[in-house]
C-alpha positions as CSV (number, residue, x, y, z in Angstrom):
1,M,74.6,14.0,-2.5
2,D,74.2,12.7,-6.0
3,K,75.5,14.4,-9.3
4,L,75.0,14.3,-13.6
5,R,77.5,13.9,-15.6
6,I,76.2,15.2,-19.3
7,T,78.7,14.8,-22.0
8,G,77.0,16.8,-25.6
9,N,77.1,15.0,-28.0
10,G,74.9,16.3,-30.8
11,P,70.9,16.4,-32.1
12,L,68.7,14.8,-29.8
13,H,66.1,12.4,-31.7
14,G,63.6,10.2,-30.3
15,E,60.6,10.4,-28.4
16,V,59.7,11.0,-24.3
17,R,56.6,10.9,-22.6
18,I,55.7,13.7,-20.0
19,S,54.5,12.4,-16.8
20,G,52.1,14.0,-14.8
21,A,52.5,17.5,-13.4
22,K,53.5,18.1,-10.1
23,N,52.2,21.2,-10.0
24,A,48.8,20.3,-10.5
25,A,49.0,16.8,-8.3
26,L,50.5,18.0,-5.1
27,P,47.2,19.9,-4.7
28,C,44.9,17.0,-5.7
29,L,46.7,15.2,-3.4
30,T,45.8,17.6,-0.6
31,A,42.2,17.9,-1.5
32,C,41.5,14.2,-0.8
33,I,41.7,15.3,2.7
34,M,38.4,16.9,2.7
35,S,36.3,13.8,1.6
36,P,35.3,11.0,4.1
37,E,35.6,8.5,1.3
38,A,38.8,7.4,-0.4
39,V,40.1,9.2,-3.8
40,T,42.3,8.3,-6.7
41,L,45.0,9.6,-8.8
42,T,46.1,8.6,-11.6
43,N,48.6,9.7,-13.9
44,L,50.6,10.6,-10.7
45,P,54.4,11.7,-11.2
46,R,57.2,9.6,-9.5
47,V,59.1,12.7,-7.9
48,R,60.4,13.7,-4.6
49,D,58.0,16.5,-4.1
50,I,55.0,14.1,-4.5
51,H,56.3,11.5,-2.3
52,T,57.3,14.2,0.2
53,M,53.4,15.0,0.6
54,I,52.3,11.7,0.5
55,R,54.3,11.4,4.0
56,V,52.9,14.6,5.2
57,L,49.5,13.1,4.7
58,E,50.2,9.8,6.3
59,E,51.5,11.7,9.3
60,L,48.4,13.2,9.5
61,G,46.9,10.2,9.8
62,A,45.7,8.9,6.0
63,A,45.8,6.0,4.4
64,V,47.5,6.0,1.2
65,E,48.1,3.4,-1.5
66,L,50.6,3.4,-4.0
67,D,51.0,1.9,-7.1
68,G,53.4,3.5,-9.9
69,E,51.5,6.4,-10.9
70,R,48.3,5.1,-9.8
71,V,47.3,6.5,-5.4
72,I,44.4,5.9,-3.6
73,I,44.3,8.2,-0.3
74,D,42.0,7.3,2.3
75,A,41.4,10.1,4.8
76,A,38.3,9.2,6.5
77,E,39.9,9.3,10.0
78,L,43.0,11.6,10.7
79,K,44.6,11.4,13.5
80,S,46.5,14.6,13.7
81,H,46.0,18.2,12.0
82,T,49.4,19.2,12.1
83,A,51.9,19.2,9.5
84,T,55.1,19.2,10.9
85,Y,58.2,21.5,9.9
86,D,60.5,18.2,9.6
87,L,58.3,17.7,5.8
88,V,57.6,21.0,5.2
89,K,60.1,22.7,5.2
90,T,61.7,20.9,1.9
91,M,58.6,21.6,-0.1
92,R,56.6,25.5,-0.3
93,A,53.4,23.2,-1.6
94,S,53.1,21.9,2.1
95,I,50.8,25.4,2.6
96,L,48.5,23.4,0.6
97,V,47.0,21.2,3.6
98,L,45.7,24.0,5.6
99,G,42.6,25.0,3.4
100,P,41.5,21.4,3.3
101,L,42.2,20.8,7.2
102,L,40.2,23.9,8.2
103,A,37.7,23.6,6.1
104,R,37.3,19.5,6.9
105,F,38.0,19.6,10.9
106,G,38.1,23.1,12.3
107,K,41.6,23.5,12.7
108,A,44.8,23.0,11.4
109,R,48.4,23.7,12.5
110,V,51.0,24.1,9.7
111,S,54.5,25.1,9.5
112,L,55.7,27.9,7.9
113,P,57.0,26.7,4.4
114,G,60.3,26.1,2.8
115,G,61.4,25.5,-0.6
116,C,63.2,26.7,-3.4
117,A,64.8,30.1,-2.7
118,I,63.8,31.9,-5.8
119,G,62.3,34.9,-3.5
120,A,59.6,35.6,-1.4
121,R,56.4,34.1,-1.8
122,P,54.5,35.1,1.2
123,V,51.5,33.2,3.1
124,N,49.8,36.5,4.2
125,L,47.5,36.4,1.3
126,H,46.2,32.8,2.1
127,L,45.7,34.0,5.5
128,E,43.8,36.9,4.7
129,A,41.7,35.4,2.9
130,L,41.0,32.2,5.3
131,E,40.4,35.2,8.1
132,K,37.9,36.8,6.2
133,M,36.4,33.8,6.0
134,G,36.3,33.7,9.7
135,A,39.1,31.8,10.7
136,K,41.2,32.7,13.7
137,I,44.9,32.7,12.7
138,T,48.2,32.9,14.7
139,I,51.7,32.5,14.3
140,E,53.6,31.1,16.9
141,H,57.2,29.1,17.0
142,G,57.3,29.1,13.1
143,Y,53.4,27.2,13.3
144,I,50.6,29.2,11.6
145,D,47.4,27.6,13.9
146,A,44.2,28.4,12.2
147,R,40.6,27.5,13.9
148,V,36.9,28.0,12.8
149,D,33.3,26.8,13.5
150,R,32.8,26.9,10.2
151,L,34.2,28.5,7.0
152,Q,31.7,31.1,5.7
153,G,31.4,32.1,2.1
154,A,33.7,35.4,1.3
155,E,34.1,38.0,-1.3
156,I,38.2,38.2,-1.8
157,T,40.4,40.1,-4.1
158,F,43.7,38.8,-4.3
159,A,46.4,41.7,-3.7
160,N,48.6,39.5,-6.0
161,V,48.3,36.4,-8.2
162,T,49.2,33.5,-6.5
163,V,48.6,29.8,-7.5
164,T,49.1,28.4,-4.0
165,G,47.0,30.9,-2.6
166,T,43.8,30.7,-5.2
167,E,44.5,27.1,-4.8
168,N,44.0,27.2,-0.7
169,I,41.3,29.2,-0.6
170,M,39.1,27.2,-3.6
171,M,39.6,24.1,-1.3
172,A,38.3,25.4,1.8
173,A,35.8,27.4,0.3
174,A,34.3,23.5,-1.3
175,L,33.4,23.7,2.6
176,A,32.1,26.4,3.7
177,R,28.6,27.9,4.5
178,G,27.1,30.1,1.6
179,T,29.5,31.5,-1.5
180,T,32.6,32.3,-2.3
181,I,34.5,34.3,-4.7
182,L,37.5,34.9,-6.0
183,H,39.0,38.1,-8.1
184,N,42.1,38.4,-9.1
185,A,42.6,34.6,-9.1
186,A,45.3,32.7,-10.9
187,R,44.4,31.2,-14.0
188,E,47.1,28.2,-14.5
189,P,46.1,24.7,-15.7
190,E,46.7,23.8,-12.4
191,V,44.5,25.5,-11.1
192,I,41.6,24.4,-13.5
193,D,42.7,20.8,-13.2
194,L,42.2,20.8,-9.1
195,A,38.2,22.2,-10.0
196,E,37.5,19.9,-11.8
197,M,38.8,17.5,-9.8
198,L,36.8,18.9,-7.0
199,N,33.8,19.5,-8.8
200,G,34.2,15.5,-9.3
201,M,33.8,14.9,-5.8
202,G,30.7,17.4,-5.5
203,A,31.9,20.7,-4.9
204,K,30.2,23.5,-7.3
205,I,32.7,25.5,-9.0
206,S,32.7,27.7,-11.5
207,G,34.8,30.3,-13.6
208,Q,38.1,28.3,-13.1
209,G,40.5,29.8,-15.9
210,T,39.3,33.0,-15.5
211,D,40.3,35.9,-13.1
212,T,36.9,35.0,-10.9
213,I,36.2,31.9,-9.5
214,V,33.1,31.4,-7.8
215,I,32.6,28.4,-5.4
216,E,29.0,27.2,-3.7
217,G,29.8,25.4,-1.2
218,V,28.4,22.4,-0.1
219,D,28.3,19.9,3.0
220,T,30.7,17.0,1.8
221,L,32.3,15.7,-0.9
222,H,32.6,12.1,-1.9
223,G,35.5,10.0,-3.1
224,H,36.1,10.0,-7.4
225,T,39.1,9.1,-9.4
226,H,41.0,11.9,-11.3
227,P,43.9,12.2,-13.5
228,I,46.3,14.3,-13.5
229,I,47.5,16.6,-16.4
230,P,50.2,16.3,-18.2
231,D,53.4,18.5,-16.8
232,R,53.9,21.2,-19.4
233,I,56.7,22.8,-17.4
234,E,58.4,19.1,-18.3
235,T,57.4,19.9,-22.0
236,G,58.8,23.1,-22.0
237,T,62.3,21.3,-20.8
238,Y,62.4,18.8,-23.4
239,V,61.0,21.1,-26.2
240,C,64.3,23.3,-25.3
241,A,66.4,20.3,-24.7
242,A,65.8,19.3,-28.8
243,A,66.2,23.4,-29.5
244,V,69.3,24.1,-28.4
245,T,70.6,20.8,-29.8
246,R,69.6,21.1,-33.2
247,G,67.2,17.4,-32.3
248,D,64.6,16.0,-33.7
249,V,62.2,15.3,-30.8
250,R,58.5,13.7,-30.6
251,I,57.3,15.0,-27.1
252,T,54.1,12.7,-26.4
253,H,51.5,12.4,-24.2
254,T,51.5,16.3,-23.8
255,R,48.6,19.3,-24.0
256,P,51.1,22.2,-26.3
257,E,47.9,24.3,-25.7
258,Y,49.2,24.7,-21.8
259,L,52.4,26.6,-23.7
260,K,51.0,28.7,-26.0
261,R,52.7,31.6,-24.7
262,F,56.0,29.5,-25.0
263,L,55.7,27.8,-28.2
264,D,54.8,31.0,-30.2
265,V,58.1,32.7,-28.7
266,M,60.1,29.4,-29.8
267,R,58.6,29.5,-33.4
268,A,59.6,33.0,-33.8
269,A,62.8,32.2,-32.7
270,G,62.8,29.8,-35.8
271,L,62.5,26.5,-34.0
272,P,60.5,24.6,-36.8
273,F,57.8,22.0,-34.9
274,E,54.4,20.4,-35.2
275,V,51.8,20.2,-32.8
276,D,48.1,18.1,-32.2
277,A,46.0,17.1,-29.7
278,D,48.7,15.6,-27.2
279,C,52.1,15.7,-28.8
280,I,54.8,18.3,-30.3
281,H,57.3,17.1,-32.6
282,V,60.3,19.6,-32.7
283,K,62.1,19.3,-35.7
284,P,66.2,20.3,-36.6
285,H,66.4,23.6,-37.6
286,N,69.2,25.9,-38.9
287,G,69.7,28.6,-36.2
288,L,67.6,30.4,-33.7
289,K,67.2,34.3,-33.5
290,A,67.1,36.2,-30.2
291,Q,63.7,37.0,-28.6
292,D,62.9,39.0,-25.9
293,I,60.6,37.8,-23.0
294,Q,59.2,38.6,-20.0
295,T,57.3,36.3,-17.3
296,Q,54.1,36.9,-16.5
297,P,51.3,34.6,-14.5
298,H,49.5,32.5,-17.3
299,P,48.5,32.8,-20.0
300,G,51.7,34.9,-20.0
301,F,55.4,33.3,-20.4
302,P,55.4,30.7,-17.7
303,T,58.3,31.9,-15.0
304,D,59.0,28.4,-14.5
305,M,60.6,28.0,-18.0
306,Q,62.4,31.4,-17.9
307,A,66.1,29.0,-16.6
308,Q,65.5,26.9,-19.7
309,F,64.5,29.2,-22.2
310,M,67.8,31.6,-21.0
311,A,70.0,28.5,-22.1
312,V,68.6,28.6,-25.4
313,M,69.0,32.1,-26.0
314,T,72.8,31.5,-25.3
315,Q,72.7,29.6,-28.9
316,A,70.5,32.2,-30.8
317,E,71.9,34.8,-32.4
318,G,71.5,38.1,-31.4
319,A,70.8,39.5,-28.1
320,S,68.0,38.4,-26.0
321,A,66.4,40.7,-22.7
322,I,64.9,38.5,-20.5
323,T,62.5,39.4,-17.8
324,E,61.6,37.8,-14.5
325,S,58.6,40.0,-12.9
326,I,57.4,37.1,-10.6
327,F,59.9,36.7,-8.7
328,E,62.7,39.0,-7.6
329,N,65.7,36.2,-6.8
330,R,65.2,33.8,-10.0
331,F,68.8,34.4,-11.8
332,M,70.8,32.3,-9.4
333,H,71.3,30.0,-12.5
334,V,73.3,33.2,-14.7
335,S,76.3,32.7,-13.1
336,E,76.3,28.8,-13.6
337,L,75.7,29.4,-16.8
338,N,78.1,31.8,-17.6
339,R,80.9,29.3,-16.2
340,M,80.1,26.9,-18.9
341,G,80.7,30.0,-21.4
342,A,77.4,32.0,-21.7
343,D,77.7,35.8,-22.4
344,I,75.0,36.6,-19.6
345,T,74.4,40.4,-17.9
346,V,71.6,40.9,-15.3
347,K,70.2,44.4,-15.1
348,G,68.0,45.1,-12.6
349,R,65.4,42.0,-13.1
350,T,66.5,41.8,-16.7
351,A,69.1,39.5,-18.1
352,I,71.0,40.4,-21.5
353,T,71.8,37.1,-22.8
354,K,73.9,37.2,-26.6
355,G,74.6,34.5,-28.7
356,V,75.8,32.2,-29.9
357,T,78.0,31.8,-27.5
358,P,80.5,28.4,-27.9
359,M,79.6,26.9,-23.9
360,S,81.8,23.9,-22.6
361,G,81.4,21.7,-20.0
362,A,82.2,22.7,-16.4
363,Q,81.3,21.7,-12.6
364,V,78.5,23.6,-12.0
365,M,76.3,23.8,-8.7
366,A,72.2,23.4,-9.1
367,T,70.4,26.4,-7.0
368,D,66.7,25.5,-7.3
369,L,64.3,23.3,-9.3
370,R,64.6,25.3,-12.8
371,A,68.1,26.5,-12.6
372,S,68.8,22.6,-12.4
373,A,67.1,22.3,-15.3
374,S,68.6,25.3,-17.4
375,L,71.9,23.3,-17.0
376,V,71.1,20.1,-18.3
377,V,69.7,22.1,-21.3
378,A,73.0,24.1,-21.7
379,A,75.5,20.9,-20.7
380,L,73.6,18.9,-23.7
381,V,74.9,21.4,-26.5
382,A,78.4,22.0,-24.2
383,K,81.5,20.7,-25.2
384,G,83.2,17.9,-22.9
385,D,81.3,16.6,-19.8
386,T,79.3,19.3,-17.5
387,I,79.0,17.9,-14.0
388,I,76.2,19.6,-12.3
389,D,75.8,18.9,-8.3
390,R,72.8,18.7,-6.0
391,I,70.6,17.2,-8.3
392,Y,68.3,16.9,-5.3
393,H,66.3,19.8,-6.9
394,L,65.9,17.9,-10.4
395,D,64.9,15.1,-8.2
396,R,61.5,17.3,-6.7
397,G,60.1,17.7,-10.3
398,Y,61.4,16.3,-13.3
399,C,61.0,12.1,-13.6
400,D,63.0,10.1,-14.6
401,L,64.8,12.4,-16.2
402,E,68.2,10.3,-16.9
403,K,66.2,7.4,-18.2
404,K,64.1,10.0,-20.5
405,L,67.3,11.8,-21.6
406,E,68.9,8.9,-22.7
407,G,66.0,7.7,-24.7
408,I,66.7,10.7,-26.6
409,G,70.3,9.7,-27.1
410,A,71.7,12.3,-24.4
411,L,74.9,11.0,-22.3
412,V,73.7,11.1,-19.0
413,E,74.9,9.7,-16.1
414,R,73.9,9.8,-12.4
415,I,76.9,9.8,-10.2
416,R,76.2,8.1,-6.7
């Protein structure tokens, strides 16, 4: 199992290019199932989750032509409507094949998903919505089995904001008979990106980016070429890396507006930076001040930036209260950060982080994707060597991590 060795060596400097967003690319890949014509995606991030989803599509019978950051998917003739446990167990986003398969073919069999153990992310909201649209659903032997002649438009109110639920039902509704209205819909940039891709394929979707999305069903979708948006969480992670080392780093090919709340907090903490349409230039600082945050659905502070932000707050003057309101089990990185010298105490869903604490290299273990990133951020400012174990989590979501870090002056080595 691979590990990372990171040696803290002072401020980072230089330029880092952001890859396409994993969390946008995954639903866009499954949307390709919905067209009998070939669909092309560009700016595809080269990360493990993407390759897993491509394997899911190939197992269904899609023809896939992958060339670097460009992929062509031809799902004209699928041989299967089953997404098996062997692939789905590693990635929760595999549930996103359910809506497209059911919408186009009237049947789908999908294993109950796995993924990061950061808390309950039940698929019941997906299933209740599909049942409201006329699907007959059973769960047996660990598989969701869904059948329908043709999905019918419906008015659906999600009990909780769900990104994958919004995406799954939006895709299903695109080929349903009649109009579907989604209330309490997710507003994330990745949801907007999927809606724009579907509209490019001939769907009729409006309201994306608000909490009410309207989908007028059409009979068929066609081929399209769609560029994946930049990864806002990768962007934020490199902002944290620059901030914690007091570096001077230009983060390019990104979209700062996707991270407005996070950037507002970092500015309030004392981080100097400049933004333009596709770049964030983080500049050296003379010290940061602690900030309280609470994670919220977009446009609030992203839960996927909570762990990395906590690593930065270990180097900020004062005590910060970091409250996790999305997932109930997303503080597993706290014990590992404390092993490196942090002073973090968890009280319920709030982690009190005191700074400034000197960090020292240690052997630590990654527990999930963003927890892994927080350990990388902490290691960059720690004295000595940090060995991060179980970095397959990082490989799921960060493209060319070692190469990009080395490009801005970090001392990082993969131990195979």
